[in-house]
N, C-alpha and C positions, 0 to 999 in steps of 0.2 A: 419794351415799348416800341410801337411802330410810329415812326416820325414821318409825316408827309409834308410838313411845312418847315421852312427854314428862315430864320432871321439872320441877316448878315450885317454885323457891325461894320462901321467904316474902317478901312484898312489904315493901320498905323505904319508909318514908314520911318525908319531910322537910317540916316546916311552918316557914315563915320565922319567925325570931326576933322580928321586929317585929309579927307578927300577934297581936292579942288579941281574943278572941271576945266580950267583954262590953263593951258601950258603943259608942262611935263618935266619939271626940274628935278624931282626926286625919283631915283630909279626904283625904290621899293614901294613907295606909297602913291605914286602917280600925282603928287601934289604939284601945284603950279603957282604962279605969281599972284593970283587973286582969289580971295575967299568970296563965296557967294553971299549976297545980302539975305536977310531973313525972308524977304518977299520972293526972291528968286528960288530959295530952297523950298518955300511953301508951294510955289508954282510947280516945281518938280514933283513934290509929294502929292499934290492934288491931281496932277496928270496921271501919275502911276496908280493912285487909288481909284480914279475914275475908270481907267482901262481894266484894272484888276476886277472891280465890281462887275463891270459889263461882261467880261469873260466868265467870271465865276457864276454869276446868275444865269447866263446862257447855258452853261453846262448843267447846272442843277435843274433848270426847267426842262431841258431836253431829256433829263432822266426821270421826269414825272413829278418833281418836287415843286411846290409853290413857294415863292419867296414872299414873305409877309413883313409888315412893319410892327405888328402887335402879336404877342405870344398867345397860343392856344394850347389845348391839352396835347396836341400832336406836334409841337414846335420844338425844334432844336435851335440853339443860339450859337452862332459861329463868330468868334472874335479873332480875325486874322491880323498878323503884323509881318512886315518885312524888315528884317534886321540886316545889318552889315551890307547894305546895298552899295555895290562898287561897280562903276561903269568906267571904261577907259575914256580918256579925253581924246578928242579928234587927233591930236598930235601923237599920242602914245599908240593909238590903234594902227598907226603906220609903221611903227618900229618893231624890230624883232624881239626886243626884251619887254614884253608887256605882260601884265598880270591878267588872268582871265576875268571876264565880267562874272559877277556872282551876286547872289542874294539868298537869304535864308528866310524861309517861312516859319513863323511860330504861330500856331493856330490852336486855340482852345475851342472845344465843342462841349456845350453844356445843355442840359435840359432847361428850356426857356422858362418853365414854371418854377421848378425847384432850385435851379442853379447848380445842380449836381454836375460835377465834371465827368463827362463821358469819355473824352479822349483828348490827347494833346499830341499835335504833330509838329515836329521840328525837322525841317528838310532843307538842305543846301543845294542850290542849283547853279550850274555854271554854263556859260555859253557866250554867244556874241549878241549882246543886247543893245548895242548902240551907245551913244554918249549922252550922259545925263545933262550935258550942257544944252542939249536939244531934247527935252523929255519926250516929245512925240516920237522920236526915232526909237526910244526904248519901249514906250508903251505899244508901239506898232510892230516891234521886232518879232520875228518868228520864234526865237528862243524864249522871249518873255511870254508870248502867247502859249507856247507849249508847256512851259513851267506852270503857269496859272491853271491851264486846263487839266494838267496832270494832277495838281493838288485838288481841284474840284472833283475829278474823277475818283480820287482816293476817298474823299469825303462821301461822295455818292455811293461808292461801294460799301463803305462802312455803315451808312444809313440803311442800305438795302439788306445788309447782313443782320443788323439789329431788328429789322422788320420781320425777317424770316424766323428769328428766334423768339419773337414775342407771341403770346397765345392768341 
């Protein structure tokens, strides 16, 4: 099947429960003295999801795909999620014993009409993505942008390959 249109579901973001962005009292987990409120966590998730969607859609449209809200016969549905999102706190990013920033993409690609699973991508990226205490620093970081663009390029390459194989 040649897919030319793409539906992109909202990004689901999962931040580990043990991650606290303020302080740095635990050597292994990067936890600190204050847990975020649900509204603060939602703000972080919304900021990451917005930037992810912007970068993802830009890469797909640059590749000749149209991003749509409703499925058609040539539509693939992409359901992305970021799991185990870990960003260093400002205090830990200044220390020598810091854990690398990381996030894992879990993305299902389905035929939008039939729901058939076409592909599943699970990929972990590491880099310097900023501190989630300030989500704009993460969403605008070079490593975050590179990771999202690389994932979108992999999707685009897969869609291109499926198009070549269809009659």
